[in-house]
N, C-alpha and C positions, 0 to 999 in steps of 0.2 A: 614197606618203602622208606628207606632213607631219605631225610631232608639234608641240604647241604647248603651254607650260605653264598650268596651271590658272587662272592670272591672264587668261589669252586666251580669251574665248567667241566662238563663233559661233552665229547663229541666222538665220533669217527676217527680213526686213526687214519692221519695223511702219510703218504710214501715218500714225500719229501722230508720228512722229520727223522727218516730211521737214523742217522747220525746222532740225533739226541737222544735216539731209543736205546741205542748201544753206550753213550755216557751215562744215562741215568743208570743201567743194569750194574755198573760197577761201584755205583752208590747204595746199592740197597744194603738192610742190615744183615739177612741170614742167607741171601741167596746172590749175594755179589758174584758178579762174572766181569773180568777186564774184557776189553776190547781185543787183546791180544789172544785171550783164551777163545773168543768166542770167534775171532778168525781161524783158529785151529782146527775148529769144528766145522768150518765153512761158512760162518755167520758174519756176514760184512753189511754195510750199509747198502752196497749194491746189491747184495743178493736178497738182502731183508724186503728192499724197497720194490724189487722184480716180483717178489712171493706175495707182495701187496698189491701190485699194479694186476696180476693175472686172477685175481680173485682168492686165491689159494689162502690167503692169510688174514681174514677180517680181525679188526681190532679196535678197542677203543681207549681212548687216552682223558687223562685229567689235566686240569691246569689251575694253579692258583693265581690269580692276578696276573695271568699270561704265560705264567712259567710251568712247563711240563714239571708235574710231581708223579705221575705213573700212567700204566698202560697194563693193557691185558690183549693176549691174541690167542686164537683158536685156529685148529687146522679145518678149513672147509668141508674136506673130504672125508676126515676121519672123524669128526666130532671132538678131536683132543685140544683141551687146553693147554696152549704150548707154554705160555707165559704169562704170569701176573708179578710186576714189579712196582714198588713203591718207595719213594724216599722216606727213610724212617721217622721224619720229624710229621709225616702225615699219617702216621699208622693209628689205629684207634677211632678213626672219626667214619669210617664206615664207607671211605673211599673205593678199597679194594674191593669191597662186597658190591658196591655199585658199577664198578667196572665188570667184575666177573659176571653180574647178572645180564650186563647189556650184551656181553660176549656170548653166553649162554642162550639167549634169546635170539640173537642171529643164527646161532649154529641148529637151534630147534626149528627156526623157520625154513631152513634149508632140509628139514626132515629126520634131524637126528633126534631120536629118543632116548639115546644113551650117549652120554658124555663121560670124556676119562681124562686123569691126567696123573704125572706122577709126584709122588709128595713123599717127603722125608716121615720116616716112621719112628721117628725121635720123638716122645711129647713133650720134652724140652723146647723144641721146634715151634714157632708160631705158627707155621704151615698147619702143622700136624693138626692142632684144635682149629684153627679158621675152617679148613675144609670139612671137618667131622660136624660142626656146631653147624653147619650150612648143610647138612644132609648127606654129603658124599660118605660112601663108604670103601673100605676095601675090598678087593676082589681077590687077594690072596696072592696077587701075581706081582713079577719085579720086572721094572722097564730097563733098559741097556744102561741105565746110570746106576742101576741099583736099588732105585727108589720103590716105594709101595705103591701100585696102581689103585687109585680110587675111581669109583665111578660113581655118576648122578644118573639115574634113571628117572624119566617122566613118567608118570601114570595117565591113563587116559582120561 
């Protein structure tokens, strides 16, 4: 388990903060997506908040001295890790790993023995090494965005 300074805090995501989630997503290093692009695919602060309030999108966030610096969300019904986003200046501190572990724990508690996500297949991408280092493996499949589908299987 990674330890963090007191200025770094983690907690369950709050549906009232979805506008901040959308803003942060546009500021990430390699997976930045603008609010306009998210809206084009049907993701707005209101739709995101609705998914959270319904329980379909559990997530965890990280704050540094009260400022949102990252988040991770998973799909309750499918076991998909939907998004992991972190401000570039907070990379390399174990924050992404901690948020991912928290969402994985939530999804496992809901009965998922297999989790999955879409990830770049470019070894130069930070996500490529990140997930594989943590034990995620390629299924050989592609998602609707053309990304490599990785999975994590829990053993009994």
